[in-house]
ZAMARGU-4260 file (C-alpha; in steps of 0.2 Angstrom, whole numbers, plus 5000, padded with zeros to 4 digits):
<rodrens>
0) 5030/5155/4821 | 5013/5147/4824 | 5008/5144/4843 | 5006/5125/4845 | 4987/5119/4849
5) 4981/5105/4854 | 4962/5098/4852 | 4953/5103/4868 | 4942/5088/4869 | 4954/5074/4869
10) 4961/5077/4887 | 4943/5081/4893 | 4939/5066/4886 | 4952/5055/4893 | 4950/5065/4910
15) 4931/5060/4910 | 4935/5041/4906 | 4947/5041/4921 | 4934/5047/4932 | 4920/5036/4925
20) 4932/5021/4928 | 4934/5025/4945 | 4917/5027/4950 | 4912/5011/4941 | 4927/5000/4951
25) 4919/5008/4967 | 4901/5004/4963 | 4905/4986/4957 | 4918/4984/4972 | 4903/4990/4984
30) 4890/4977/4975 | 4903/4961/4974 | 4915/4964/4989 | 4918/4974/5003 | 4922/4990/4996
35) 4912/5006/5003 | 4907/5022/4994 | 4915/5031/5007 | 4933/5036/5014 | 4938/5023/5029
40) 4942/5033/5043 | 4957/5031/5055 | 4957/5026/5072 | 4958/5044/5079 | 4941/5047/5068
45) 4933/5030/5069 | 4941/5020/5085 | 4945/5002/5082 | 4953/4987/5091 | 4967/4989/5105
50) 4980/4974/5110 | 4991/4975/5124 | 5005/4962/5123 | 5017/4959/5136 | 5035/4952/5129
55) 5043/4937/5136 | 5060/4930/5132 | 5061/4912/5125 | 5075/4907/5139 | 5068/4918/5152
60) 5081/4931/5151 | 5077/4949/5155 | 5069/4958/5140 | 5081/4973/5135 | 5076/4992/5130
65) 5084/4986/5111 | 5071/4970/5111 | 5058/4983/5116 | 5061/4995/5103 | 5065/4981/5088
70) 5049/4973/5093 | 5040/4989/5090 | 5048/4993/5072 | 5044/4975/5067 | 5024/4975/5072
75) 5023/4990/5065 | 5031/4984/5049 | 5019/4969/5049 | 5004/4980/5053 | 5008/4989/5037
80) 5012/4977/5025 | 4996/4969/5030 | 4987/4984/5023 | 4980/4993/5038 | 4985/5011/5038
85) 4986/5024/5053 | 4989/5011/5066 | 4996/5016/5083 | 5009/5007/5090 | 5017/5012/5107
90) 5025/5009/5123 | 5017/5008/5138 | 5026/5007/5156 | 5043/4996/5155 | 5038/4982/5144
95) 5020/4982/5139 | 5017/4985/5118 | 5000/4994/5114 | 4994/4989/5096 | 4980/5000/5089
100) 4971/4996/5074 | 4957/5006/5066 | 4941/5001/5062 | 4936/4982/5062 | 4954/4973/5057
105) 4951/4954/5050 | 4956/4940/5060 | 4972/4938/5050 | 4979/4955/5054 | 4975/4951/5072
110) 4984/4934/5072 | 4998/4943/5062 | 5000/4956/5076 | 4999/4941/5090 | 5013/4929/5082
115) 5028/4927/5092 | 5047/4929/5085 | 5051/4913/5080 | 5053/4909/5060 | 5061/4895/5055
120) 5064/4882/5043 | 5064/4864/5046 | 5064/4848/5036 | 5050/4836/5037 | 5050/4819/5042
125) 5031/4815/5043 | 5015/4821/5037 | 5000/4814/5045 | 4980/4816/5044 | 4977/4831/5057
130) 4966/4820/5068 | 4970/4807/5081 | 4977/4790/5075 | 4964/4776/5078 | 4976/4761/5082
135) 4968/4748/5072 | 4973/4760/5058 | 4989/4763/5064 | 4994/4744/5065 | 4990/4743/5046
140) 4999/4758/5044 | 5016/4753/5051 | 5031/4745/5040 | 5030/4727/5044 | 5047/4724/5041
145) 5057/4736/5051 | 5043/4741/5064 | 5048/4761/5056 | 5033/4771/5064 | 5035/4781/5045
150) 5016/4781/5038 | 5016/4772/5021 | 4999/4780/5020 | 5001/4797/5029 | 4983/4805/5022
155) 4973/4789/5028 | 4959/4796/5037 | 4957/4788/5057 | 4941/4783/5061 | 4933/4787/5079
160) 4945/4797/5090 | 4953/4784/5101 | 4951/4785/5117 | 4970/4789/5128 | 4973/4772/5135
165) 4972/4766/5114 | 4982/4780/5108 | 4996/4778/5123 | 4996/4759/5118 | 4999/4763/5099
170) 5012/4775/5103 | 5021/4762/5114 | 5018/4749/5099 | 5025/4758/5085 | 5038/4767/5093
175) 5046/4748/5099 | 5048/4755/5119 | 5062/4750/5128 | 5061/4735/5140 | 5059/4747/5155
180) 5042/4750/5147 | 5047/4769/5147 | 5044/4782/5130 | 5061/4788/5127 | 5063/4806/5121
185) 5082/4802/5114 | 5086/4794/5097 | 5089/4777/5097 | 5107/4783/5087 | 5116/4799/5083
190) 5105/4806/5067 | 5116/4808/5052 | 5106/4825/5047 | 5090/4835/5052 | 5081/4824/5039
195) 5084/4807/5047 | 5071/4798/5054 | 5080/4794/5070 | 5073/4810/5075 | 5056/4803/5076
200) 5057/4796/5095 | 5047/4788/5106 | 5040/4803/5114 | 5037/4812/5095 | 5028/4796/5091
205) 5017/4798/5106 | 5015/4815/5104 | 5010/4815/5085 | 4997/4802/5088 | 4989/4810/5102
210) 4990/4827/5094 | 4973/4834/5086 | 4975/4848/5073 | 4956/4850/5071 | 4956/4856/5089
215) 4956/4876/5087 | 4966/4875/5106 | 4979/4867/5097 | 4982/4880/5082 | 4986/4895/5095
220) 5004/4892/5090 | 5018/4898/5105 | 5034/4887/5098 | 5043/4885/5115 | 5057/4869/5107
225) 5075/4875/5103 | 5081/4875/5085 | 5091/4860/5087 | 5077/4850/5092 | 5064/4839/5082
230) 5044/4846/5083 | 5028/4840/5080 | 5018/4854/5073 | 5001/4857/5065 | 4997/4866/5048
235) 4992/4884/5052 | 4974/4879/5045 | 4973/4864/5053 | 4973/4853/5038 | 4988/4840/5043
240) 5001/4839/5056 | 5020/4836/5054 | 5037/4828/5062 | 5050/4841/5058 | 5068/4840/5061
245) 5078/4852/5068 | 5080/4868/5059 | 5092/4871/5044 | 5088/4889/5043 | 5082/4903/5055
250) 5069/4917/5051 | 5081/4929/5054 | 5093/4926/5040 | 5079/4931/5028 | 5085/4946/5020
255) 5068/4951/5009 | 5053/4941/5002 | 5040/4946/4990 | 5024/4941/4980 | 5021/4941/4961
260) 5015/4934/4947 | 5029/4920/4940 | 5040/4926/4924 | 5047/4910/4913 | 5064/4910/4907
265) 5057/4917/4890 | 5053/4934/4900 | 5033/4930/4898 | 5023/4934/4915 | 5011/4920/4918
270) 4994/4919/4929 | 5003/4910/4943 | 5007/4919/4960 | 5024/4914/4969 | 5033/4919/4983
275) 5054/4925/4981 | 5066/4926/4996 | 5083/4930/4998 | 5094/4925/5011 | 5109/4933/5020
280) 5127/4924/5019 | 5126/4914/5033 | 5106/4909/5028 | 5113/4906/5009 | 5126/4893/5016
285) 5113/4885/5028 | 5099/4884/5013 | 5110/4878/4999 | 5117/4864/5010 | 5099/4859/5014
290) 5092/4859/4999 | 5105/4850/4992 | 5101/4838/5006 | 5082/4836/5003 | 5083/4836/4984
295) 5089/4816/4985 | 5075/4810/4998 | 5058/4803/4995 | 5042/4812/4998 | 5039/4819/5009
300) 5056/4821/5018 | 5060/4831/5000 | 5049/4846/5009 | 5054/4860/5020 | 5042/4868/5034
305) 5041/4886/5035 | 5036/4887/5054 | 5030/4903/5061 | 5024/4902/5080 | 5025/4885/5081
310) 5012/4882/5066 | 5017/4876/5049 | 5013/4890/5036 | 5019/4883/5021 | 5027/4867/5016
315) 5035/4867/4999 | 5044/4852/4990 | 5063/4855/4985 | 5063/4853/4966 | 5081/4859/4965
320) 5097/4864/4974 | 5097/4882/4980 | 5115/4887/4979 | 5113/4908/4977 | 5103/4913/4991
325) 5088/4918/4980 | 5073/4904/4983 | 5055/4904/4975 | 5040/4896/4981 | 5027/4891/4969
330) 5010/4881/4971 | 4992/4885/4971 | 4994/4903/4977 | 4981/4917/4977 | 4985/4934/4976
335) 4981/4937/4994 | 4990/4919/5000 | 5006/4925/4990 | 5006/4943/4998 | 5003/4935/5017
340) 5017/4921/5015 | 5029/4935/5010 | 5024/4947/5024 | 5027/4931/5036 | 5044/4927/5031
345) 5048/4947/5030 | 5042/4951/5046 | 5041/4934/5054 | 5054/4935/5066 | 5054/4945/5080
350) 5065/4944/5095 | 5052/4941/5107 | 5037/4930/5111 | 5020/4940/5115 | 5007/4937/5129
355) 4991/4946/5125 | 4986/4953/5140 | 4969/4961/5134 | 4960/4964/5117 | 4947/4977/5118
360) 4936/4989/5106 | 4940/5007/5108 | 4932/5022/5104 | 4937/5036/5091 | 4950/5049/5099
365) 4945/5064/5092 | 4928/5058/5084 | 4916/5065/5069 | 4914/5081/5077 | 4933/5085/5073
370) 4931/5079/5056 | 4915/5090/5054 | 4926/5103/5060 | 4941/5100/5047 | 4929/5098/5034
375) 4920/5117/5038 | 4939/5123/5039 | 4941/5117/5021 | 4926/5125/5014 | 4931/5139/5020
380) 4949/5140/5014 | 4939/5135/4998 | 4927/5149/4999 | 4942/5162/5004 | 4951/5157/4987
385) 4937/5159/4977 | 4931/5176/4983 | 4950/5180/4979 | 4948/5174/4962 | 4933/5184/4960
390) 4942/5199/4965 | 4956/5195/4954 | 4951/5186/4940 | 4933/5190/4936 | 4923/5176/4927
395) 4940/5167/4927 | 4935/5160/4945 | 4923/5151/4937 | 4935/5141/4930 | 4944/5138/4946
400) 4930/5133/4954 | 4927/5119/4940 | 4946/5114/4942 | 4945/5113/4961 | 4929/5103/4961
405) 4936/5091/4948 | 4952/5089/4958 | 4941/5085/4974 | 4930/5072/4965 | 4947/5063/4958
410) 4953/5065/4976 | 4938/5057/4985 | 4938/5044/4973 | 4955/5039/4973 | 4955/5040/4993
415) 4940/5028/4995 | 4947/5016/4982 | 4963/5015/4991 | 4953/5011/5006 | 4945/4997/4999
420) 4960/4990/4988 | 4976/4994/5001 | 4965/4997/5017 | 4972/5015/5017 | 4963/5026/5032
425) 4960/5045/5033 | 4966/5053/5049 | 4964/5071/5054 | 4981/5072/5049 | 4978/5068/5032
430) 4961/5078/5031 | 4974/5094/5034 | 4984/5089/5020 | 4969/5090/5009 | 4965/5106/5016
435) 4983/5113/5012 | 4983/5106/4994 | 4968/5119/4990 | 4981/5133/4992 | 4992/5123/4981
440) 4981/5120/4968 | 4974/5135/4966 | 4993/5143/4964 | 4994/5132/4947 | 4980/5142/4941
445) 4986/5159/4946 | 5002/5155/4937 | 4993/5149/4921 | 4981/5165/4920 | 4995/5177/4925
450) 5004/5170/4911 | 4989/5171/4900 | 4988/5191/4905 | 5007/5193/4901 | 5004/5187/4884
455) 4988/5199/4882 | 4998/5212/4887 | 5012/5210/4876 | 4999/5211/4860 | 4994/5194/4857
460) 4976/5188/4853 | 4968/5179/4866 | 4968/5162/4857 | 4987/5164/4856 | 4989/5171/4872
465) 4982/5155/4880 | 4994/5143/4871 | 5010/5152/4875 | 5005/5157/4892 | 5004/5138/4894
470) 5020/5135/4887 | 5026/5148/4898 | 5018/5142/4915 | 5019/5123/4912 | 5038/5122/4917
475) 5034/5132/4932 | 5019/5122/4937 | 5028/5106/4934 | 5043/5112/4945 | 5031/5119/4960
480) 5022/5102/4960 | 5038/5092/4960 | 5046/5101/4973 | 5030/5099/4983 | 5030/5080/4979
485) 5047/5078/4985 | 5043/5086/5002 | 5030/5075/5004 | 5039/5058/4998 | 5054/5062/5009
490) 5040/5066/5025 | 5032/5051/5021 | 5046/5039/5023 | 5055/5048/5037 | 5039/5052/5048
495) 5029/5039/5057 | 5010/5041/5063 | 4998/5054/5060 | 5011/5065/5051 | 5012/5050/5036
500) 4994/5054/5034 | 4997/5073/5030 | 5012/5069/5019 | 5002/5053/5010 | 4987/5067/5005
505) 4998/5081/5002 | 5008/5070/4988 | 4991/5062/4981 | 4983/5081/4980 | 5000/5087/4971
510) 4998/5072/4958 | 4980/5077/4957 | 4983/5095/4954 | 4996/5091/4939 | 4983/5082/4931
515) 4969/5095/4933 | 4979/5107/4926 | 4984/5098/4912 | 4969/5088/4906 | 4955/5100/4913
520) 4960/5118/4914 | 4972/5119/4898 | 4957/5113/4888 | 4943/5122/4896 | 4954/5139/4893
525) 4956/5134/4875 | 4937/5132/4873 | 4933/5147/4881 | 4943/5159/4870 | 4928/5152/4855
530) 4915/5160/4866 | 4912/5179/4862 | 4912/5184/4880 | 4930/5178/4884 | 4936/5178/4866
535) 4934/5196/4863 | 4940/5200/4882 | 4924/5208/4889 | 4926/5219/4903 | 4923/5205/4917
540) 4931/5192/4907 | 4945/5193/4917 | 4956/5195/4899 | 4950/5213/4894 | 4965/5218/4886
545) 4963/5237/4889 | 4960/5233/4909 | 4976/5223/4908 | 4985/5238/4900 | 4989/5231/4884
550) 4987/5248/4875 | 4999/5257/4887 | 5011/5245/4890 | 5023/5230/4884 | 5029/5217/4894
555) 5047/5215/4894 | 5049/5201/4907 | 5053/5197/4924 | 5039/5207/4930 | 5045/5224/4921
560) 5034/5234/4908 | 5038/5247/4897 | 5029/5261/4892 | 5022/5263/4873 | 5025/5279/4864
565) 5009/5284/4855 | 5008/5296/4840 | 4998/5312/4844 | 4980/5310/4835 | 4984/5289/4833
570) 4973/5276/4840 | 4982/5261/4849 | 4978/5245/4842 | 4989/5232/4849 | 4980/5220/4859
575) 4964/5225/4851 | 4950/5211/4846 | 4946/5214/4827 | 4930/5222/4831 | 4939/5235/4840
580) 4952/5238/4827 | 4939/5240/4815 | 4931/5252/4826 | 4945/5263/4829 | 4949/5262/4810
585) 4931/5270/4806 | 4936/5283/4819 | 4950/5287/4810 | 4944/5287/4793 | 4930/5299/4799
590) 4942/5312/4808 | 4953/5313/4793 | 4935/5315/4782 | 4931/5329/4793 | 4950/5337/4793
595) 4947/5340/4773 | 4930/5347/4776 | 4921/5333/4771 | 4928/5335/4752 | 4933/5317/4743
</rodrens>
């Protein structure tokens, strides 16, 4: 049976294409976006921003140990979901929580950390323009038949901001004040459901007309209203203001949320980004009741507002009753906005509100000096590996060096690209994982080279030895890398902090090792067999049959060899190259000719 062969240029070309694509992606990203040509560094190597948060319960009760532990865990989930890697979230003293974010985190990430615990689904009663209402415009917008303060044109732009006296006069007119001249905070009658306009009391009318959602001070969040009360809220971006009924569903009733591209009923994928969410049993029942009620109401009362920390992050329209607890939110989402909303739904229900005590820039805990020492340690390890390979495998050490360089390039490009696309940051623990990977990668080459040598000892020609050696080594390499990757995978999901950085780089380099030995090392060995120096088994090629004992022993498997018996006066030919075999035959012919006295 002939040894299986492959075309060595195919995998080499494929690997080259992968490298070129990674390089082009980084260069283009650096020109048109915020990509960097160097890996992002974690908190211990670069420094970052530190926030100290003090938890406060909504009802003023004492903060428990369980509350603090849950808050730390969910803040960690929020930070991780926002794409910031290698953040540190710790407890300080009895109650404070310290959040340290590496580098220069964007405002959205900082806001996500600062946001308090309350996430609720409230029905929309009224939507208005973000600025205070002009009394003259208000009079024209009121329903003349009932005096109902519902605006007939909520999007109408007000003119110049009114004075406090004008706003109060408008509120009194719109709300049809009681005879005693006070502004009532209680509904005129018991509202039949959470969407009833009876919740829009005189007090809420006053707050609604006074509120200016273009003022940054009104967009800081902080929801102190109870779930069973109607509220006034601004849109998170300050584009509108809302009158909202009591909460139908609490954020704690969401089990999961995710963003992705919309899939039609026929299975086709569109270019529209959507957000999906699932509810627990209580939330499923509450959401079903709410959507059945909202579907029959006119706009904007057929909307429900997702309120996080007192601000409306989204107010989708209900198109159909959701009875199975699986909802889908669609609209003019981008990839980023859909992911942000999914994160807010997933992790928007912290058990506490937080008061920011301080926010400051912090320096690196280890600094570039430690990074340089880590890189130096890696270079020393690499040098020792190459010295060993040169001593043991002679010229094959060049193949090892080239393979390690390709693996290093792929790892560098991947880590840098992940820093741009996912926010990954390299910590000193991650550098340690890269150093450990040098030995793991070199081990794959050793397994392969030894299998080739075994085949040479058995007497195979070098080209066949490379192919059969690969078939025997491939399974060992795959099993070894699979074990390493599984260990890194388990460690990553069970550990926190710097240990996760170590596990990530260890798993990444394991995958890179398998790619390099398959798409580079093996094809290069196939090409080397076509060279005279390696193909004929030269003395320092590392594949010399005589040096490997091919003429003296036969490989029996499991590391054992059997002595070959060579007839006296005969020349051992097993494992010889064609040139060596012909030379031996010529010598034997000369001996035979001499023994006959030169007679033919």
